[in-house]
N, C-alpha and C positions, 0 to 999 in steps of 0.2 A: 185556474189550471186548465179548465176545459177550453178556454180561448187560446191558450198557448198551444195546446195539442192541435186544435183546428188550424192554426197558422203553420205548424210544423208539417202536418200531413198535406197541406196545400202545395208544398214544394215537391215537384215531380221526382226529384232524385233522392228523396228521403223515404225510407220504408219504416213505418211505425208498427211494432208488433205488440203493443200494450204496455201497461205499467206494472211494476213490481214494488210493493211497499215493504219496508223492512225496518228493523230497529237496530241502531248502531251497536248497543251493548245488550246482548241477549243472555249474559251469563246467569243472572238470577232466574230468568224464565227457563233456561236450559237445565239448571240444577234442580229446580222444582219439578220439571217434566221428567227428568231422569229418576228422581226419587219415586215419583208416582208410577212410572213404568215398572220399576223394580217391585214396588208394593203390589201392583196388579199381577205381575208374573208370579210372585210368591203366593198370593191369594188363590190364583187359578191352579197352581201346582198343589197347594194344600187341599183344595177341593177334589182334585183328581186323585190324590193320595188317599183321601178318605173314601172315595168311591171304590177304590181298588183294595180297600182294607189294609192299607200300608200307612206308615208314618213318613212325613216329609223330613228329609235330611238337609244338610247344608248345600249351598250353591256350589256346584262342581265347576261350572264354567259360565262365563258371561261374555256375550258378543254384542258389542255396541255397533249397530248398523245405521245410526243416525247420520244424516248428511245435510248440507246447506239447503238442498232442494226440498227438505221437509217443512220449510216455513212457507205458509200459504195464507194470503189474505183472502178470506171468504168472499165470494161474489154471489150476492143474493139480490133478487129484484128490489127488495125494500131497502137495500143498502146503497142504492144509487142516488146521487144528489145532482139536480140540474144546476149548472153554474151559469147564472144570468143569461146572456145572449149566446153563449157557446152551444154548439150543436153536439158536442161530445160530453157524455155523462162520465163522472169520475166516481169510482167506488170509494166509500168510506166505511170504516168499521174497525173491528179488532183484528189483531194479528195473532193467528193461532200458532203455537209452537208444539211440534210433535217430536216424540222421542221413541225410538225403537230399540228394544233389547231382546236378545235371545238368551234365556237363562235355563241351564240344565241343573236340576236338583237331584240329589241322591234320595233313594227310598230305603227304608229299613222296616 
């Protein structure tokens, strides 16, 4: 991969702005991330309810603010691999899936 990138950027008319790695089917990862996001929201809300000497009610509204831009391949120094004679390093590693929810709970 590094050799291919080196050849591409050697062409004057081509601008290369980096690589983006993704997974074709993220359904399972998205579902798991969404469930965890809701559990986290409920846990934090319950803690705040306890601190305010109230009881946590049902979720009143849920806003899903997740978008495609939230998938990021982490770039860490130790995750770079030197590809043979290529001068370009290619990052390898895990693909993190993020899910963002805004949940409003009732209190009683």
